[in-house]
N, C-alpha and C positions, 0 to 999 in steps of 0.2 A: 660321662662317668666322673664322679667327684674325685678330688685329689686324695681324700681319705680312703675311698674304696680302691683307688689305684695303688696306693701304698700298701693296703692290706693284701691285695692280690699279689703284688710283687713279693711281699714278705712270706705269704703262704706258699708261693711257688718255690722260693728259696729254701724255706724250712722243710718243706715236704721232700725236696730233692736230697737234702742233706740227711734227713732222718731215714729215708729209704735206701741210702747208699748209692744213689744215682751219680754222685759226683765222681766217684772213683772210676766209673765206667764211661762217663761222658768225655768227649774230646771236641775241640774247636775246629771248625773248618779252616783250612789253611788260607790265609790272606796276608797281605803285606803288613808286617808288624812295625808300623811307623809311630806307635804310641808307647808310653811307658807308665806303668803303675808301680810305685815303689814306696818304701818307708822304712823307718827304723823300728825294731822290736825292742822295747824297753822292759826291764825287770822292775816290778813294783813292790816286791817283797824285800824288806830291809835285810841286808846281810847276805842275800842270795845272789848267785851268778847265773846268768842265762845259759842253759844247757842246749847247745845247738843240735845235739842228737835227738832231743825231745821235741823239736820243732818241725812243723810242716805248714807250708803256705800254698794255698790254691786260690785262684781267681775264678769265681763263678760268673759265667756270662749270661746275662738276661737280655732277651729280645722279645718285645711285645709281651712283657710280663711272664714269660716262660723261660725255663732254663735251656739255653741253647748249647751249652758245653762248658768245659773248664780248661784252665791253663795252670800248670804247675809253675810256681815262682822259684827262682833260685834264692838261697839264703847264704849270705857271707858276712861273718862277723856281726850277726844280728840285724843285717839289712836285707830286706826282701826286695826282689825286683822281677818284673815280668814285662816282656816286650809283646805288645798286642796291637791289633789294628785300631786306629783312631777313627771310630765310626759313631756318629751321633745316634744311630739306631741301637747302639749297644750300651748296656750298663755293666760295669765290672764291680763285683763285690769281693774284696779280699777276705778270705777266711783263714785265720791263723789258728792252728791247733797246737797247744803246748801241754804236755803231759795229759793228753786226752780231753782237755777242756778247749772248747771252741770260742774264739773271739772274732767278732764281726767288725770290720772297718767300714765306715760310711761308704755308700756306693759312689763309684767314680764314673763320670761321663767325660769321654775324651773328645774335645773339639779339634778338628784338623788344624785349626789355627793356634791351638794351645794343647798339644798332644801329650802333655805330661802331668800327672797328678801324684803328689807325694803326701802320704799320710802315715804318721807314726801310730803305734798301738802299744799299750802297756799290758803285759801278761803277769801272772802271779804263780807262785809255787802253791802246791796243794797241802792240805792237812786233814787228818782224821780226828784230830783233837777239836772238840766242839768249842767254838768261840762264844762270846756272850751275845747270842742272837736275840733280837727283839723284833716286834712287828710294828711297822709304821701304821698300817691300817688293815683291817679285815672287812671285806664287803661281800655280803651274801645277797643275791638277787633271785627272787622267784621268777623263773622264766617260762614256766608252763604248768597248766593244771588240766587234769582229766577227771572230772567228777564221776564219769561212768566207771572208770577203773579205780577211783580213789587214790590217785597218784599225783605227785608234784615233782617238778624238776627244778633244782637249785643250782646256780652258778656261784662259786666262791672264789674270791681272789685275796690272797694274803701277800702283802708287800713286806718281805723279810729283810732286815738289816743285818749286815755282818760288819762289825767295826774293825776287824782285824785286817791284815794285809796278805792273807792266804785264802785260797778257795777251799771252803769246807766241803769235803766229799763224803762225809758220813762214816757209818760203821762198816763192818765187813760185807754187808749187803748193799752199801751205798746209800742207806737211808739217812736223810738229813733232817726230816721233820715228820711228825705224826699228827694228823689233823683229825680230831674226834668228829664223827658224823652225827647228824640228827637222829633222834629216835625214829624207828620205822624205815631206816635206809635199806633199800633193796639192792641197789647197785652204786658203785662209785668208780670214778676214773679221773684222769687228769689231762690237761691240754698242752703241757709243755713238751715239745718234741724231743728235747735232749734228756727228759726224765722218764722214769717209770713209776707207776702208781698201783698200789695193791690194797684192796679193801680187806682188812683183817682185824679181828678183835675190837670192833667198834670204832675203828679209825682207818683213815687212808694213810698208808705208809708211803712217804714221798722220797724217792731216790733221785734227787736233783741237786747238782752243785749249787752251793750258795756263794755267790761271788762277793769279794771284799769291797769295802769302801763305797757301797752302793746298795740299792734295794733290788732284790730278786723277786720277780712276780711268780707266784705259785698259783696256778689256776686249776681248780677241781670242780667236778660236777657230781651231783648225787640225785638219784631217783628215790623218792620217799613216799611211803604209803601213809594214808590217813583214814580215819573213820568217817565215811560219808554220812552215816546216820547222825553222828554227833555234830557234824558240820563245823568243827573247829579243830585246831591243832596248835599245840604249844611247841614253838621252835626254840631250841637252845643252841646258840652258837658259842662253842667253847674255844678259848684261846689257849694254844699249847705253850705259848711264850707270853711275856708281858707285852701288851698291845696298847698303843696310844689311843686307838679308836676302833670300835667295832660297829658296823652298820648292817641293818637289814633293809632291803628295798623291795617294794611290791608295786607292780604296775597298776595304775588307776583302772578300776573296773574289775580287778581280779577277786577282790574281797569286799565284804561289807565293812569290816573294821579291823584295825590293828590295835592291840591292847598291850603296851609295854609293861613290863614287870620289874620290880627291884629298882636298880639305878638307871634303867633305860628310859628314854623319853623320845617324844616326837621331835623331828628336825625338819628343816625346810625341805619342801619337795625338790626333786631333781628332774631335769628334762634331758633325755638322751635321743640320739638319732639326728637325722638331717631333715630340715623342713622340705616337704610337708609331712614326712613320715617320722613324726616324733612321738615319744611316749613319756607321760608324766609318771614319776615314781614317788610313792609315799615312803618316807624314810623314818626309821627308828634307829637311834644311835646311843652309844654309851662310851664314855671316855675312861682312860686309865684302867683297863681291865687286866687283872693279874693272871699269872699262869694257872691254868686249871679253872679259872672263873669264866663267866660268859654272859652274854646278852640273852635275855629271855623275853619273848614276845608271843602273845596268843593271836593266831590268825583265825578270824571268824567269818562265816558266811561266804563259802566258796562259790564262785561263779558256776552256773549250771552247765556250761558248755566249754569245749576247748577254746583256749584263747591264744592270741598271737600278739607279739609286741616287737618293737624295733630292735630289741636285743637279739632276736633270732631271724626276723625278716623272712618268714616262710609262710605259705598259705595252706600247708597241709596239716596233718595231725601232729601237733607239736610234741606230744608225749612219744609218739613213734620215733620222731627225730632224736629225742633225748635217749630213748632206749637204744637206738642204733649206735649212739656214740660209744656205748660200752662193748660193742661187738667188733670194733675196729681198733687199730693201733692209735696211740696218742698223736703221732704225726699226722695221720690221715684225719683224725678228729679235728685237729687244729686247722688244717688247711680247708676241710669241708666247711667248718663253721665260719671261717673268715671269708670263704667264697660266697657264703650265704648272706654276708653283710656285716660280719663283726668289725669292730673298730681296728 
């Protein structure tokens, strides 16, 4: 098994456990606590003081890429500390929750010869006042076609920047972003376990905390209908915020042609996956896209049968998989897709 896939499985197990609430119920098997995982919790918001009553720290225990239990850490004067067994077979992931926002500390593996790991983490206050958000990049990938049904599956990732020093938690519904969907969208959902996604009024409303001083990855999926008789579809990817770059990627063999419109143009092909299971993606891109503007490209000559690519790595009916994503919760969606071979 590759390192990339191992990391993906570990992340999937952890995120699924957190999202489904397993962490609160899990408990670790009693063993000699000869190791230490500790660190200082720092406040990253200017002028704010860490509120100890709003803190919770729990260590998630991973064994063989599955969640084996949890251990609550003590927190004193902003320092968290947990005594745990120093076993090479275990990985400990400290999860800090501050005002409802989760922060993940890098995984710790305790060697009996070096049984202590100290890692600090910075947390931030929250705000409902929208900061000057921008998008570093938007990437839309065609991941499935079913010509029989006249349907396509798209995966979209927006890397959203928050220049402030507070976590933006959105309006009274928690909505922080609204992503316009393509014409003909039948279903829409998201893959971020800590967020919720609602298809409404021609957009996916995203209720996901936007973290400060970094980029937040917002991953959404849409199932889109097209006219089989016409055998082409004009895709418009609209930016809700100013975006440095917008791209559309289509696996080789899915279409006869990509026809960029307006300010969009062809870019160098990209290759995804791990050899020998790689896929070449044809790319159309547009730089400096303003709020409400978008990249427009016409997709022509759809492949006559269902297709599979390294982004999904499945041998079944791909559209059925895409449809299934909208029938389950976001956390299950994320874990399922990553178990099937996501990055």
